[in-house]
N, C-alpha and C positions, 0 to 999 in steps of 0.2 A: 734261133735266139742269139747266137754269137754274131750273126750277120747284122741283126737289128742294133745290137750294142755298138758294133764298129761303125755303122752308119750314123748313129746318134752322136758318137764321139767325134766323127769327122765333121758333122754339121756344127757342133758346139765349138770345135777348133776353128772352123771357118768364121763363125760369128765373132768369136773373141779376137781373132787376128784382124778382121775387118774393123772392129771397134778400136783396137790398138793403133792401126794405121790411120784411122780417122782422127784420133785424139793426139797423135804424136806431135804435130806442129804446135799445139798449145803448150807443150812442155817448156819451150823456150820463153814464151810470154810469162808463164807462171814463175819461172826462175828469175826473170828480170824484175817482176813485181816484188817478189820476196827480197831481192837484193836492194831495191830502192826503199822498201819499208825498213830494212835493217840499217841502211845508211841514214835514213831520216831519224830513226830512233837513236842512233849514236850521236848525231848532231844535237838532238833535243837534250840528251843526257849531258853533253858537253856544255850547252848553253845554260842549263839549270845549275850546273856546278860553277860556271863562270859568274852568273848573276848572284848566286848564293841562295837560291830558293831550295825548298825541300823536295827531294825526289822520293815519291812513295810508290809502292807496288800497285796501288789502286789506279793511280794516274797512268802508269805503264800499261796495266791490263786493259783499261778502258781505251787508251790510245791505240794499242795494237789491235784490239778487236775491231774498232771502227775502221782502221786502215785496211785490215785484211778483208773485212766484209765488203768494203767499197771496191 
């Protein structure tokens, strides 16, 4: 029974490690996209304040959701 548990844990460890190694290069791309969305949101806020329009949480929420999904 102990041997079966050890083998199962070894297989699970191997699968998780393989998945982590496979997805690791995507982390840089995700961080880059998040950074660009943040910068774009800052510029949008600056423009809204400069023009004198009203900044609402609904506009922010809808804009961020669309950007992040895309």
